[in-house]
C-alpha positions, 0 to 999 in steps of 0.5 A: 448469610445475607439475602443480598450477596456482594456480587450484586455490589460489584456488578452494579459498580461495574455497570456504573463504570461502563455507563461512566465511559459511554460504553454501555450499548442501547438496550437491544432486547436481546435474547437470554443468555443460554446458561439462564435456562440451566441455572433455573434448574438449580435455583430451588438449591438457593434462590438468592445465590443462583439469581446473583450468579445469573445476573453476573453471568447475563451480563458477561456478554455485555462486558465481552462486546465492549472489549470486542468493540474496543479491539476492533477500533484499534488501528494496527499496520506496519507504517514503521516500514515507510519511515525505514524506506523514507530514510533509506531512499535519502541515504541512497540518493545521497550516495548516488549524487556522490557517485555521479560527481566522481567522474566530474560530469553529469551525463544524460542518463544521470540527469534523467535519473535525477529527474525521475527520483524527484518525480516518484519519491519527491524532494528530500524535504517532502520526504522528511515531512512524510517521516514526520507525519507517519511518526505523528500518525503511529503515536496518535494509533498508540495513544488511542490503543492505550486508552482502549486498553485502559477501558477494557481493564477498567471495565473488567476490574469490578466485573471480575470482582462480581465473577469472583464472588459468583464463584464463591456463591457457586461453591456454596450452592454446590456444598448444598447440592453435595448435601442434598445429593447425599441425603437422596443417596441415604434415602435411596439406601434406606428405601432399598434395604426396606424393600429387600428386608420385606418378608410378608405375603402382602404383595400390595405392601411390597409394591408400595415399598418398591414404588417408594424406592423407585420415587428415591431413584428419581429423586436421587437421579434429579439431585444428581443432575443438579449437583452436576450443574452446580459442580460445572458451574463452579468449576467453570467460574474457577477456570474462567476467573483464574484464566482471565486473571492470567490474560488480563495480567498479560494485557496489563503487562502489554499496555504498561509497555506500550505506555513506556514506548508511547512516552518514549516515543513522545519525548524522542520527537518532543527533543529531537525534532530539531535534529530531524529538522536539521537533517532536512536542512542538511540533506537539502542544502547538500542537494542544492550544493550539488546542483550549485557545483554542477552549475558553476562547473557546467559554466566554467566547462561551457566557457572554456569550450567556447573559447577553444571554439573562438580560438579555432573558428575565429582564426580560420575566419580572420585568415580568410578575410585577410586573404580575400581583402589582400589577395588577387580578385580574378584569377590569371588562369581563368582569364588565359582560359577565357582567351584560349577559348576565344582564340580556339573558337576564332580558329575553329570558326573559320574552319567551320565557315570554309567547310560549310561553304564547300558543303553549300556549293556541293548541296547546290550542285546536287539540287541542280543535278537532280532537278536537271535529271528530273526534267529529262525524265519528263521531257521523255515522258511528254514525247509519250503523252503530251497531255501530261506534258502540257499539263506540266508546262502549264 
């Protein structure tokens, strides 16, 4: 068979694909894969094949890193809920508007609710723009996922070819390990028969035969170990290739479905953006119509009530003006009351004057009597003490 197994060709092609896509990381001088040390134990079975397998498996981590890097960069969320909530809010606000105009008036609470609606959720046109922006973001993320998934599939397409050829080589190495194991078993059996068939008395010869048998036991154990490593290698390569085949087939199905969804989304928006624009205009126009309707209703109601108030208040004011312009000036009862007050005062003043005159005369008499009485008392006192009388006279 060729000394340059085909996995090298597949592996080189796979590495070239990674280079072309710019996905090969810089050499970081990382540690050697643990499986390389294990493969060194069976390299003497078929050095060329084992080397090819080792190189393929050593690059497996690189391809796995590429996959992880592409997966981690995918942007995944639940932005479709934002679109659903935006459409729901537009419809809910439209229904609320209809409920507000059913009673023919817009109360204070409803006005506050409308202001709060615009402040928290924005106007209708803004919400439709947000729906469009969210859709474009999701579509861009979907396209990015498709590109990355295709990179994963392309990267593994050639690498899995190398992996399959490595499985073939591992099975060929296993055949050699089986042959060596069978030969070691045969050699041990022959050595055991020789020891068992020895009948001489030469102890040294028996010891040599037993030593040769023990050496065959060690060789059998070594070949059994290498056989088991070869068997594990071929079994796990078979499992890995076939399992990854199924997983990658599922990824291919997912990517194909995603491409279909992406194409449908782009086609839908590209052909129905005019519908979204029409919805924006229609709902915005409907809310504008609602505002205009309520404005004219407010104008009509305000004018009607103003006319009613003018009829009510204006009639009363005009009646008062006529009464003031054509009616009497000073009320007769007011003049009569004043006349009665003057006459009453005049009468009362004479009564008071007469009464005060009598009181004045009586008061003068009382003063005179009081003074006379005092003098008499002083005179009696003077008779008792002349100094006091002279002083009083003085």
